[in-house]
DRENDRENNU-877104 format. One line per 10 residues: number of its first residue (from 0); their letters; for each residue x, y, z of N, C-alpha, C. Coordinates in nm, 2 decimals. Atoms other than C-alpha are relative to their C-alpha. Example, Ala and Ser with C-alpha at 12.3 -4.5 7.8 and 13.67 -1.06 7.14 Angstrom:
0> as> 0.09/-0.12/0.00/1.23/-0.45/0.78/0.09/0.12/0.00; -0.09/-0.11/0.00/1.37/-0.11/0.71/-0.08/0.11/0.08
//
This chain:
0> xxxxxxxxxx> -0.11/0.02/-0.13/-0.57/0.16/-2.33/-0.04/0.09/0.10; 0.05/-0.13/-0.07/-0.64/0.52/-2.22/-0.11/-0.01/0.06; 0.11/0.05/-0.02/-0.99/0.43/-2.18/-0.02/-0.08/0.15; 0.01/0.12/-0.13/-0.95/0.12/-1.94/0.06/0.08/0.12; -0.06/-0.11/-0.09/-0.68/0.34/-1.76/-0.10/0.11/0.09; 0.06/-0.09/-0.04/-0.91/0.60/-1.71/-0.11/-0.07/0.06; 0.14/0.10/-0.04/-1.20/0.36/-1.61/0.04/-0.04/0.15; -0.08/0.06/-0.12/-0.96/0.20/-1.38/0.03/0.08/0.14; -0.04/-0.12/-0.11/-0.86/0.51/-1.19/-0.14/0.04/0.05; 0.14/-0.03/-0.04/-1.21/0.63/-1.16/-0.08/-0.10/0.12
10> xxxxxxxxxx> 0.05/0.12/-0.10/-1.31/0.28/-0.99/0.09/-0.01/0.11; -0.08/0.03/-0.05/-1.03/0.27/-0.80/-0.03/0.17/0.15; 0.05/-0.12/-0.09/-1.14/0.67/-0.65/-0.12/-0.04/0.05; 0.12/0.02/-0.06/-1.49/0.54/-0.61/0.00/-0.09/0.13; 0.00/0.06/-0.10/-1.39/0.26/-0.42/0.05/0.02/0.17; -0.08/-0.01/-0.11/-1.15/0.42/-0.18/-0.12/0.11/0.08; 0.10/-0.07/-0.05/-1.43/0.65/-0.09/-0.11/-0.08/0.08; 0.07/0.11/-0.08/-1.66/0.35/0.02/0.08/-0.07/0.07; -0.07/0.03/-0.09/-1.39/0.20/0.16/-0.03/0.06/0.11; -0.03/-0.07/-0.11/-1.34/0.45/0.40/-0.15/-0.02/0.05
20> xxxxxxxxxx> 0.14/-0.01/-0.08/-1.76/0.46/0.46/-0.01/-0.13/0.08; 0.02/0.14/0.00/-1.76/0.08/0.48/0.08/-0.04/0.13; -0.05/0.08/-0.08/-1.49/-0.01/0.70/-0.03/0.04/0.14; 0.10/-0.05/-0.13/-1.66/0.17/1.01/-0.06/-0.06/0.04; 0.12/0.10/-0.02/-1.95/-0.01/0.96/-0.01/-0.15/0.03; -0.02/0.15/-0.02/-1.79/-0.35/0.94/0.03/0.00/0.16; -0.02/0.08/-0.15/-1.68/-0.33/1.29/-0.07/0.01/0.07; 0.14/0.05/-0.12/-2.00/-0.25/1.46/-0.06/-0.08/-0.04; 0.10/0.10/0.07/-2.16/-0.45/1.22/0.03/-0.13/0.05; -0.10/0.14/-0.04/-1.91/-0.74/1.29/0.00/-0.05/0.17
30> xxxxxxxxxx> -0.05/0.04/-0.11/-1.88/-0.68/1.66/-0.12/-0.01/0.10; 0.09/0.00/-0.12/-2.24/-0.59/1.83/-0.14/-0.04/-0.11; 0.11/0.00/0.03/-2.46/-0.69/1.55/-0.09/0.08/-0.04; 0.08/-0.14/0.05/-2.56/-0.34/1.48/-0.03/0.01/-0.12; 0.02/-0.04/0.14/-2.72/-0.22/1.15/-0.01/0.14/0.01; 0.04/-0.17/-0.03/-2.69/0.14/1.21/-0.02/0.08/-0.13; 0.00/-0.08/0.13/-2.86/0.31/0.94/0.05/0.17/0.00; -0.05/-0.13/-0.06/-2.76/0.64/1.13/0.17/0.03/-0.09; -0.12/-0.02/0.05/-2.43/0.60/0.96/0.07/0.09/-0.09; -0.02/-0.11/0.14/-2.49/0.78/0.65/-0.01/0.16/0.08
40> xxxxxxxxxx> 0.02/-0.17/-0.05/-2.55/1.08/0.86/0.13/0.02/0.08; -0.12/0.00/-0.09/-2.24/1.05/1.07/0.08/0.04/-0.12; -0.02/-0.09/0.17/-2.10/1.11/0.66/-0.01/0.14/0.00; 0.01/-0.09/0.04/-2.30/1.40/0.64/0.05/0.09/0.13; -0.07/-0.06/-0.09/-2.17/1.53/1.00/0.13/0.03/-0.03; -0.13/-0.03/0.05/-1.82/1.50/0.85/0.03/0.07/-0.10; 0.00/-0.14/0.11/-1.89/1.70/0.58/-0.05/0.12/0.01; 0.03/-0.10/-0.08/-2.04/1.96/0.76/0.06/0.08/0.08; -0.15/-0.05/-0.05/-1.74/1.98/0.96/0.09/0.08/-0.05; -0.10/-0.09/0.07/-1.54/2.09/0.69/-0.05/0.10/-0.06
50> xxxxxxxxxx> 0.11/-0.15/0.04/-1.79/2.34/0.55/0.02/0.08/0.11; -0.03/-0.10/-0.09/-1.75/2.50/0.91/0.12/0.06/0.05; -0.14/-0.03/-0.06/-1.41/2.49/0.97/0.03/0.08/-0.14; -0.03/-0.05/0.15/-1.38/2.61/0.60/-0.01/0.15/0.02; 0.07/-0.11/-0.03/-1.59/2.87/0.71/0.10/0.14/0.11; -0.10/-0.06/-0.11/-1.33/2.97/1.02/0.10/0.06/-0.04; -0.14/-0.01/0.01/-1.02/2.91/0.87/0.00/0.05/-0.11; 0.01/-0.04/0.13/-1.09/2.99/0.51/0.03/-0.13/-0.07; -0.03/0.11/0.07/-1.00/2.75/0.19/0.11/-0.04/0.02; -0.16/0.05/0.03/-0.65/2.72/0.25/0.02/-0.13/0.03
60> xxxxxxxxxx> -0.03/0.14/-0.03/-0.48/2.38/0.31/-0.02/-0.06/0.12; 0.00/0.04/-0.12/-0.47/2.40/0.67/-0.17/-0.02/0.04; 0.15/0.05/-0.04/-0.88/2.39/0.69/-0.02/-0.17/-0.03; 0.04/0.15/0.03/-0.87/2.02/0.52/0.10/-0.08/0.13; -0.05/0.09/-0.11/-0.61/1.89/0.80/-0.04/0.05/0.12; -0.01/-0.02/-0.11/-0.74/2.03/1.05/-0.20/-0.08/-0.02; 0.13/0.10/0.01/-1.15/1.91/0.96/0.04/-0.18/0.01; 0.00/0.15/0.00/-0.99/1.56/0.94/-0.04/-0.04/0.14; 0.04/0.04/-0.18/-0.93/1.48/1.31/-0.10/0.04/0.06; 0.16/-0.05/-0.10/-1.24/1.73/1.42/-0.10/-0.11/-0.09
70> xxxxxxxxxx> 0.09/0.08/0.04/-1.45/1.51/1.19/-0.02/-0.13/0.04; 0.02/0.13/-0.05/-1.32/1.20/1.33/-0.05/0.03/0.19; 0.05/0.00/-0.15/-1.37/1.31/1.69/-0.19/0.06/0.00; 0.16/-0.03/0.01/-1.71/1.47/1.63/-0.08/-0.10/-0.05; 0.03/0.14/0.03/-1.81/1.16/1.45/-0.05/-0.10/0.10; 0.02/0.06/-0.12/-1.71/0.96/1.72/-0.09/0.01/0.10; 0.13/-0.05/-0.13/-1.87/1.15/2.01/-0.12/-0.02/-0.02; 0.12/0.00/0.04/-2.17/1.14/1.81/-0.06/-0.14/0.02; 0.07/0.16/-0.03/-2.18/0.74/1.80/-0.04/-0.04/0.10; 0.01/0.06/-0.16/-2.08/0.67/2.15/-0.12/0.07/0.03
80> xxxxxxxxxx> 0.13/-0.06/-0.08/-2.39/0.92/2.24/-0.08/-0.08/-0.04; 0.13/0.07/0.07/-2.63/0.71/1.97/0.04/-0.13/0.11; -0.01/0.14/-0.06/-2.50/0.39/2.13/-0.01/0.01/0.16; 0.01/0.00/-0.15/-2.48/0.49/2.52/-0.18/-0.01/-0.03; 0.15/-0.08/-0.04/-2.86/0.65/2.44/-0.10/-0.13/-0.02; 0.10/0.08/0.05/-3.01/0.40/2.23/0.05/-0.16/-0.04; -0.06/0.14/0.10/-2.80/0.10/2.05/0.03/-0.08/0.13; -0.02/0.10/-0.07/-2.70/-0.07/2.37/-0.13/-0.09/0.05; 0.12/0.09/-0.01/-3.05/-0.16/2.44/-0.05/-0.11/-0.09; 0.07/0.07/0.13/-3.09/-0.35/2.11/0.12/-0.06/-0.05
90> xxxxxxxxxx> -0.13/0.08/0.07/-2.78/-0.55/2.07/-0.01/-0.12/-0.05; 0.04/0.14/0.02/-2.82/-0.86/1.84/-0.12/0.00/-0.05; 0.15/-0.03/0.01/-3.17/-0.74/1.76/0.04/0.10/-0.14; -0.01/-0.06/0.11/-3.08/-0.62/1.40/-0.09/0.09/-0.07; 0.16/-0.05/0.06/-3.44/-0.50/1.27/-0.01/0.08/0.07; -0.01/-0.11/-0.08/-3.45/-0.32/1.56/0.07/0.11/0.00; -0.13/-0.08/0.00/-3.16/-0.14/1.57/-0.01/0.06/-0.18; 0.03/-0.04/0.12/-3.21/-0.12/1.18/-0.13/0.15/0.00; 0.08/-0.15/0.01/-3.52/0.13/1.24/0.01/0.05/0.07; -0.03/-0.08/-0.08/-3.46/0.25/1.50/0.10/0.12/-0.02
100> xxxxxxxxxx> -0.15/-0.13/0.06/-3.09/0.45/1.35/-0.07/0.05/-0.09; 0.07/-0.08/0.10/-3.34/0.51/1.03/-0.06/0.13/0.06; 0.06/-0.13/-0.15/-3.55/0.72/1.32/0.12/0.14/-0.04; -0.12/-0.10/-0.03/-3.23/0.88/1.42/0.05/0.08/-0.13; -0.03/-0.05/0.08/-3.09/0.96/1.09/-0.09/0.07/-0.06; 0.07/-0.11/0.00/-3.40/1.13/0.99/-0.01/0.10/0.08; -0.01/-0.14/-0.05/-3.39/1.37/1.26/0.11/0.07/0.00; -0.15/-0.08/0.02/-2.99/1.43/1.21/-0.07/0.09/-0.16; 0.04/-0.07/0.09/-3.13/1.52/0.85/-0.05/0.12/0.01; 0.08/-0.13/-0.01/-3.39/1.76/0.94/0.08/0.08/0.11
110> xxxxxxxxxx> -0.13/-0.13/-0.12/-3.12/1.93/1.20/0.08/0.06/-0.06; -0.12/-0.03/0.13/-2.87/1.95/0.91/-0.09/0.12/-0.09; 0.06/-0.12/0.08/-3.15/2.15/0.72/-0.03/0.10/0.08; 0.00/-0.13/-0.11/-3.23/2.36/1.03/0.09/0.09/0.01; -0.10/-0.06/-0.03/-2.91/2.48/1.07/0.10/0.05/-0.11; -0.11/-0.10/0.12/-2.72/2.52/0.72/-0.14/0.01/-0.09; 0.07/0.00/0.09/-3.02/2.50/0.51/-0.02/-0.12/-0.07; 0.03/0.12/0.10/-3.18/2.23/0.23/0.08/0.02/-0.07; -0.12/-0.01/0.09/-2.94/2.36/-0.03/0.13/-0.04/0.01; -0.15/0.02/0.04/-2.62/2.22/-0.12/0.11/0.05/0.02
120> xxxxxxxxxx> -0.15/-0.13/-0.05/-2.30/2.39/0.02/0.10/-0.09/-0.09; -0.11/0.04/0.05/-1.98/2.38/-0.15/0.12/0.01/0.13; -0.12/-0.04/-0.08/-1.63/2.31/0.05/0.08/-0.02/-0.10; -0.13/0.04/0.10/-1.35/2.41/-0.16/0.08/-0.05/0.06; -0.11/0.08/-0.04/-1.06/2.21/-0.21/0.10/0.08/0.01; -0.11/-0.05/0.01/-0.72/2.34/-0.09/0.08/0.05/-0.15; -0.06/-0.05/0.10/-0.52/2.51/-0.35/0.09/-0.10/-0.07; -0.10/0.07/0.03/-0.26/2.24/-0.35/-0.09/-0.12/-0.07; 0.12/0.13/0.09/-0.57/1.96/-0.48/-0.04/0.07/-0.08; 0.08/-0.02/0.08/-0.68/2.14/-0.74/0.04/-0.01/-0.13
130> xxxxxxxxxx> -0.06/0.02/0.14/-0.48/2.06/-1.03/-0.01/-0.14/-0.03; 0.01/0.12/0.02/-0.42/1.74/-1.19/0.12/-0.06/-0.04; -0.10/0.03/0.06/-0.18/1.52/-1.31/0.01/-0.16/-0.09; -0.01/0.11/0.13/-0.10/1.30/-1.60/0.06/-0.11/0.02; -0.08/0.12/0.01/0.01/0.93/-1.58/-0.03/-0.08/-0.07; 0.03/0.06/0.13/0.04/0.70/-1.87/-0.12/0.05/-0.07; 0.10/-0.04/0.09/-0.19/0.91/-2.07/-0.14/0.07/0.05; 0.16/-0.04/-0.05/-0.47/0.97/-1.82/0.02/0.14/0.12; 0.01/-0.08/-0.10/-0.56/1.24/-1.64/-0.07/-0.01/0.12; 0.05/0.03/-0.13/-0.60/1.25/-1.26/0.01/0.07/0.07
140> xxxxxxxxxx> 0.00/-0.11/-0.08/-0.73/1.49/-1.01/0.10/-0.05/0.09; -0.06/0.00/-0.09/-0.48/1.56/-0.75/-0.14/-0.02/0.12; 0.07/0.04/-0.11/-0.77/1.53/-0.49/-0.07/-0.15/0.00; 0.03/0.17/0.02/-0.86/1.17/-0.61/0.12/-0.04/0.08; -0.11/0.05/-0.08/-0.51/1.08/-0.52/0.03/0.05/0.14; 0.01/-0.04/-0.15/-0.51/1.26/-0.20/-0.11/-0.09/0.09; 0.10/0.10/-0.10/-0.84/1.06/-0.07/0.07/-0.15/-0.06; -0.03/0.14/0.04/-0.69/0.73/-0.22/0.15/-0.02/0.12; -0.07/0.04/-0.12/-0.37/0.79/-0.02/-0.04/0.03/0.16; 0.04/0.01/-0.09/-0.57/0.90/0.28/-0.08/-0.13/0.04
150> xxxxxxxxxx> 0.02/0.15/-0.06/-0.72/0.54/0.27/0.07/-0.08/0.04; -0.10/0.11/0.04/-0.44/0.36/0.20/0.08/0.00/0.22; -0.06/-0.06/-0.14/-0.30/0.58/0.55/-0.11/-0.08/0.11; 0.09/0.04/-0.11/-0.63/0.51/0.77/-0.04/-0.15/0.00; 0.04/0.12/0.05/-0.69/0.15/0.66/0.12/-0.09/0.10; -0.13/0.05/-0.07/-0.31/0.08/0.75/0.00/0.03/0.15; -0.01/-0.02/-0.12/-0.36/0.25/1.08/-0.08/-0.08/0.07; 0.07/0.05/-0.07/-0.62/0.09/1.17/0.01/-0.18/0.00; -0.07/0.10/-0.02/-0.51/-0.26/1.10/0.14/-0.03/0.08; -0.14/-0.01/-0.13/-0.16/-0.18/1.31/-0.11/0.03/0.15
160> xxxxxxxxxx> 0.09/0.00/-0.16/-0.43/-0.07/1.60/-0.03/-0.13/0.04; 0.07/0.13/-0.03/-0.63/-0.39/1.56/0.08/-0.12/0.04; -0.08/0.08/-0.06/-0.34/-0.63/1.57/0.14/0.00/0.08; -0.08/-0.05/-0.09/-0.08/-0.44/1.77/0.01/0.07/0.11; 0.06/-0.09/-0.15/-0.24/-0.24/2.04/-0.09/-0.09/0.09; 0.08/0.10/-0.09/-0.41/-0.42/2.37/-0.13/0.03/-0.02; 0.16/-0.05/0.04/-0.75/-0.22/2.27/0.00/-0.10/-0.13; 0.04/0.07/0.12/-0.73/-0.38/1.94/0.01/-0.11/0.04; 0.03/0.15/-0.03/-0.71/-0.72/2.07/-0.10/-0.04/0.07; 0.13/0.01/-0.11/-0.98/-0.66/2.31/-0.11/0.02/-0.11
170> xxxxxxxxxx> 0.08/-0.02/0.11/-1.16/-0.56/2.02/-0.05/-0.13/-0.09; -0.01/0.10/0.10/-1.07/-0.85/1.83/-0.08/-0.16/0.09; 0.04/0.07/-0.08/-1.13/-1.08/2.11/-0.18/-0.03/0.04; 0.13/0.01/0.06/-1.50/-0.96/2.12/-0.08/-0.01/-0.09; 0.08/0.04/0.17/-1.57/-1.03/1.79/0.00/-0.15/0.00; -0.04/0.16/0.01/-1.44/-1.39/1.84/-0.09/-0.06/0.10; 0.10/0.09/-0.06/-1.63/-1.47/2.15/-0.05/0.13/0.13; 0.05/-0.10/-0.12/-1.82/-1.19/2.39/0.00/-0.10/0.14; 0.03/0.04/-0.11/-1.90/-1.44/2.66/0.16/-0.04/0.10; -0.08/0.03/-0.05/-1.55/-1.57/2.69/0.12/0.13/0.06
180> xxxxxxxxxx> -0.10/-0.09/-0.03/-1.37/-1.25/2.65/-0.05/0.07/0.13; 0.04/-0.05/-0.17/-1.59/-1.10/3.01/0.07/-0.10/0.09; -0.05/0.06/-0.12/-1.45/-1.43/3.16/0.13/0.02/0.00; -0.13/-0.04/-0.01/-1.13/-1.29/3.09/0.06/0.12/0.03; 0.00/-0.12/-0.10/-1.18/-0.97/3.27/0.00/0.09/-0.14; 0.02/-0.08/0.08/-1.25/-0.80/2.97/-0.14/0.08/-0.01; 0.15/-0.09/0.02/-1.48/-0.49/2.99/-0.07/0.01/-0.12; 0.07/0.02/0.14/-1.71/-0.58/2.69/-0.07/0.15/-0.04; 0.09/-0.13/-0.01/-1.93/-0.24/2.77/0.11/0.10/-0.05; -0.08/-0.08/0.01/-1.62/-0.02/2.73/0.08/-0.03/-0.14
190> xxxxxxxxxx> -0.06/0.06/0.11/-1.49/-0.22/2.43/-0.13/0.04/-0.12; 0.12/-0.06/0.08/-1.81/-0.16/2.26/-0.04/0.15/-0.01; 0.00/-0.16/0.00/-1.80/0.23/2.32/0.10/0.01/-0.11; -0.11/-0.03/0.05/-1.45/0.24/2.19/-0.04/-0.05/-0.20; 0.01/0.05/0.12/-1.54/0.00/1.87/-0.12/0.14/-0.12; 0.12/-0.11/0.06/-1.87/0.27/1.81/0.08/0.14/-0.03; -0.07/-0.09/0.02/-1.63/0.58/1.84/0.06/-0.02/-0.10; -0.11/-0.01/0.13/-1.37/0.45/1.56/-0.10/-0.02/-0.08; 0.09/0.02/0.11/-1.65/0.33/1.34/-0.05/0.13/-0.04; 0.11/-0.14/0.03/-1.87/0.66/1.37/0.13/0.10/-0.04
200> xxxxxxxxxx> -0.04/-0.07/0.02/-1.55/0.85/1.36/0.09/0.01/-0.15; -0.03/0.01/0.11/-1.41/0.70/1.06/-0.10/0.06/-0.12; 0.13/-0.07/0.08/-1.78/0.80/0.89/0.05/0.14/0.02; 0.03/-0.15/0.03/-1.71/1.15/0.96/0.11/0.03/-0.06; -0.09/0.01/0.11/-1.36/1.11/0.77/-0.05/-0.02/-0.12; 0.07/0.01/0.12/-1.54/0.98/0.52/-0.09/0.12/-0.10; 0.06/-0.13/0.00/-1.76/1.29/0.48/0.10/0.11/-0.04; -0.09/-0.09/0.05/-1.47/1.51/0.43/0.03/-0.03/-0.12; -0.08/0.04/0.16/-1.28/1.31/0.15/-0.13/0.06/-0.09; 0.14/0.00/0.14/-1.66/1.31/-0.03/-0.01/0.19/0.00
210> xxxxxxxxxx> 0.03/-0.13/0.03/-1.68/1.72/0.00/0.11/0.05/-0.11; -0.06/-0.03/0.15/-1.37/1.68/-0.24/-0.04/-0.02/-0.14; 0.03/0.05/0.17/-1.53/1.55/-0.53/-0.19/0.03/-0.02; 0.14/-0.08/0.03/-1.92/1.70/-0.49/-0.04/0.07/0.10; 0.10/-0.07/-0.10/-2.15/1.92/-0.28/-0.05/-0.06/0.12; 0.02/0.01/-0.07/-2.26/1.91/0.02/-0.11/-0.01/0.09; 0.13/-0.01/-0.05/-2.59/1.83/0.17/-0.09/-0.08/0.07; 0.04/0.08/-0.13/-2.83/1.67/0.42/0.01/-0.15/-0.03; 0.01/0.16/0.05/-2.89/1.34/0.25/0.14/-0.03/-0.10; -0.10/0.00/0.10/-2.53/1.35/0.12/0.04/-0.17/0.04
220> xxxxxxxxxx> -0.03/0.14/-0.02/-2.50/0.99/0.35/-0.05/-0.11/-0.08; 0.09/0.07/0.05/-2.76/0.84/0.18/0.04/-0.07/-0.11; -0.04/0.01/0.12/-2.60/0.81/-0.12/0.13/-0.12/-0.02; -0.12/0.09/-0.03/-2.30/0.59/0.03/-0.03/-0.13/0.06; 0.08/0.11/-0.10/-2.52/0.37/0.30/0.02/-0.14/-0.04; 0.07/0.16/0.07/-2.66/0.09/0.07/0.11/-0.05/-0.04; -0.06/0.07/0.04/-2.35/0.05/-0.09/0.15/-0.04/0.09; -0.08/0.04/-0.08/-2.17/0.03/0.18/-0.03/-0.10/0.11; 0.04/0.10/-0.04/-2.37/-0.23/0.34/0.04/-0.12/-0.06; -0.01/0.08/0.10/-2.32/-0.41/0.03/0.16/-0.06/0.00
230> xxxxxxxxxx> -0.16/0.02/-0.02/-1.90/-0.39/0.08/-0.02/-0.08/0.10; 0.03/0.05/-0.09/-1.99/-0.50/0.44/-0.02/-0.18/0.02; 0.08/0.14/-0.01/-2.20/-0.82/0.34/0.07/-0.08/-0.10; -0.07/0.09/0.07/-1.97/-0.90/0.04/0.17/-0.03/0.04; -0.12/-0.01/-0.07/-1.63/-0.86/0.24/0.00/-0.11/0.11; 0.04/0.09/-0.14/-1.77/-1.04/0.56/0.00/0.07/0.08; -0.01/-0.09/-0.13/-1.86/-0.96/0.86/0.11/0.05/0.10; -0.10/-0.04/-0.14/-1.63/-0.77/1.09/0.17/-0.03/-0.11; -0.12/0.05/0.07/-1.31/-0.86/0.82/0.03/0.15/-0.04; -0.04/-0.09/0.07/-1.16/-0.55/0.70/0.08/0.01/-0.13
240> xxxxxxxxxx> -0.08/0.03/0.13/-0.91/-0.70/0.44/-0.15/-0.07/-0.12; 0.12/0.04/0.12/-1.27/-0.85/0.30/-0.08/0.16/-0.06; 0.05/-0.12/0.05/-1.42/-0.50/0.31/0.13/0.10/-0.11; -0.09/-0.07/0.12/-1.07/-0.34/0.10/-0.03/-0.06/-0.08; 0.00/0.07/0.15/-1.11/-0.63/-0.16/-0.16/0.04/-0.06; 0.14/-0.04/0.08/-1.49/-0.56/-0.21/0.00/0.11/-0.03; 0.03/-0.13/0.06/-1.50/-0.22/-0.18/0.10/0.06/-0.15; -0.04/-0.01/0.11/-1.24/-0.16/-0.48/-0.05/-0.09/-0.09; 0.05/0.11/0.10/-1.41/-0.48/-0.65/-0.12/0.08/-0.07; 0.11/-0.08/0.07/-1.73/-0.26/-0.66/0.01/0.14/-0.10
250> xxxxxxxxxx> -0.04/-0.14/0.08/-1.60/0.06/-0.74/0.07/-0.02/-0.13; -0.04/0.03/0.12/-1.42/-0.06/-1.03/-0.12/-0.09/-0.09; 0.09/0.08/0.11/-1.68/-0.29/-1.16/-0.11/0.12/-0.02; 0.12/-0.08/-0.01/-1.94/0.00/-1.11/0.06/0.12/-0.12; -0.06/-0.08/0.10/-1.68/0.24/-1.31/-0.01/-0.05/-0.13; 0.03/0.06/0.14/-1.66/-0.01/-1.61/-0.14/0.00/-0.06; 0.12/0.00/0.06/-2.03/-0.07/-1.62/-0.06/0.11/-0.01; 0.06/-0.12/0.02/-2.13/0.27/-1.59/0.07/0.06/-0.12; -0.07/-0.04/0.16/-1.87/0.38/-1.94/-0.12/-0.04/-0.07; 0.09/0.01/0.12/-2.11/0.20/-2.15/-0.15/-0.04/0.05
260> xxxxxxxxxx> 0.14/-0.02/-0.01/-2.43/0.23/-1.99/-0.04/0.12/0.08; 0.03/-0.14/-0.08/-2.54/0.48/-1.71/0.02/-0.05/0.18; -0.05/0.09/-0.09/-2.48/0.52/-1.37/-0.11/-0.03/0.12; 0.12/0.04/-0.04/-2.83/0.42/-1.25/0.03/-0.17/-0.02; -0.02/0.12/0.01/-2.78/0.10/-1.44/0.11/-0.07/0.03; -0.08/0.08/-0.04/-2.46/0.02/-1.31/-0.01/-0.01/0.15; 0.00/0.07/-0.09/-2.57/0.04/-1.00/-0.07/-0.09/0.06; 0.06/0.09/0.01/-2.81/-0.16/-1.02/0.04/-0.16/-0.06; -0.09/0.14/0.02/-2.62/-0.45/-1.21/0.12/-0.01/0.11; -0.08/0.06/-0.08/-2.35/-0.43/-0.94/-0.07/-0.02/0.14
270> xxxxxxxxxx> 0.06/0.03/-0.07/-2.61/-0.49/-0.70/-0.04/-0.14/0.02; 0.02/0.14/0.06/-2.74/-0.81/-0.88/0.13/-0.08/-0.01; -0.10/0.06/0.00/-2.37/-0.92/-0.88/0.04/-0.05/0.15; -0.05/0.02/-0.12/-2.32/-0.90/-0.51/-0.12/-0.08/0.05; 0.12/0.12/-0.04/-2.68/-1.07/-0.46/0.07/-0.12/-0.04; -0.02/0.12/0.06/-2.56/-1.35/-0.70/0.13/-0.03/0.08; -0.12/0.08/-0.06/-2.22/-1.37/-0.51/-0.01/-0.09/0.14; 0.04/0.03/-0.18/-2.38/-1.40/-0.16/-0.09/-0.14/0.00; 0.07/0.13/0.02/-2.60/-1.68/-0.31/0.11/-0.15/0.00; -0.10/0.10/0.00/-2.29/-1.89/-0.35/0.09/-0.03/0.15
280> xxxxxxxxxx> -0.08/0.00/-0.10/-2.11/-1.78/-0.09/-0.06/0.08/0.12; 0.08/-0.07/-0.07/-2.34/-1.59/0.18/0.07/0.04/0.13; -0.08/-0.06/-0.13/-2.07/-1.55/0.47/0.10/0.11/-0.07; -0.10/-0.08/0.04/-1.88/-1.33/0.24/0.16/-0.02/-0.09; -0.12/0.00/0.01/-1.53/-1.33/0.13/0.11/-0.08/0.11; -0.04/0.03/-0.13/-1.41/-1.36/0.48/-0.09/-0.06/0.12; 0.07/-0.03/-0.11/-1.53/-1.48/0.77/0.05/-0.02/0.13; -0.09/-0.02/-0.17/-1.44/-1.45/1.16/-0.04/-0.14/0.04; -0.02/0.09/-0.04/-1.34/-1.75/1.29/-0.05/-0.02/0.16; 0.06/0.00/-0.15/-1.53/-1.82/1.64/0.04/-0.12/0.08
290> xxxx> -0.04/0.14/-0.08/-1.46/-2.04/1.94/-0.12/0.02/0.14; 0.14/0.00/-0.10/-1.77/-2.17/2.14/0.08/-0.11/0.09; 0.00/0.10/-0.09/-1.75/-2.31/2.45/-0.09/-0.15/0.05; 0.14/0.16/0.05/-2.04/-2.59/2.34/0.10/-0.05/-0.02
//
């Protein structure tokens, strides 16, 4: 029983990080049909933001609390710049955006190497996150609990923003029917920029959380981008609740499979499971209900 609980906690931890990475990707992919391979590099930017803030403020708890909004803003601004300069010319051309943003990601990785060096750097967790708690005989690192709590807050806030604010309703309207939204006076270009800002900013926040569980390097985002796309595809394009279910399902599945095999085999088997699921339900767990004028 202790082993099962331990693996469940590990799976929830992996799923929470994966969800934070995937939820922003789900927004941009669902609204604009953009396959943003540079999303992983926005994760990297968030991780290095935490590293820089720690260098300025030290490893006290304040540095982590400052890093989270700072990474959101920096990741969001970089996302808007990418959208304005490149992606807006390629809407609904997913293969073009895939190739273009893959190249941008390689450039950002090289920039990170030039600035911070190729070796990985460590971001120390604040003192109040370095201990562990024992729950039902299972030792749970406080850093993992913090990540899970942060993800719950972020997803709840995003859900509230999407349903209870005018800007969130505009985003949903554009997802449902861009042409009809324009005829009702919604500035879809401004909505696209806002969506990309939020999605890229959430990737930056994900980068900060990842520093609590591992080292930071130029290719840190590449470790999560493929799994994030799996979550988006399995959960349903543009559906936050689908991303939540898929992220935790993938995280828990990978943790249990990895316990009896290895990390690489677990990733492979999870990929096979997702592909098999999509054969029976290609639209994912949930679909976006659209309205057509035709």
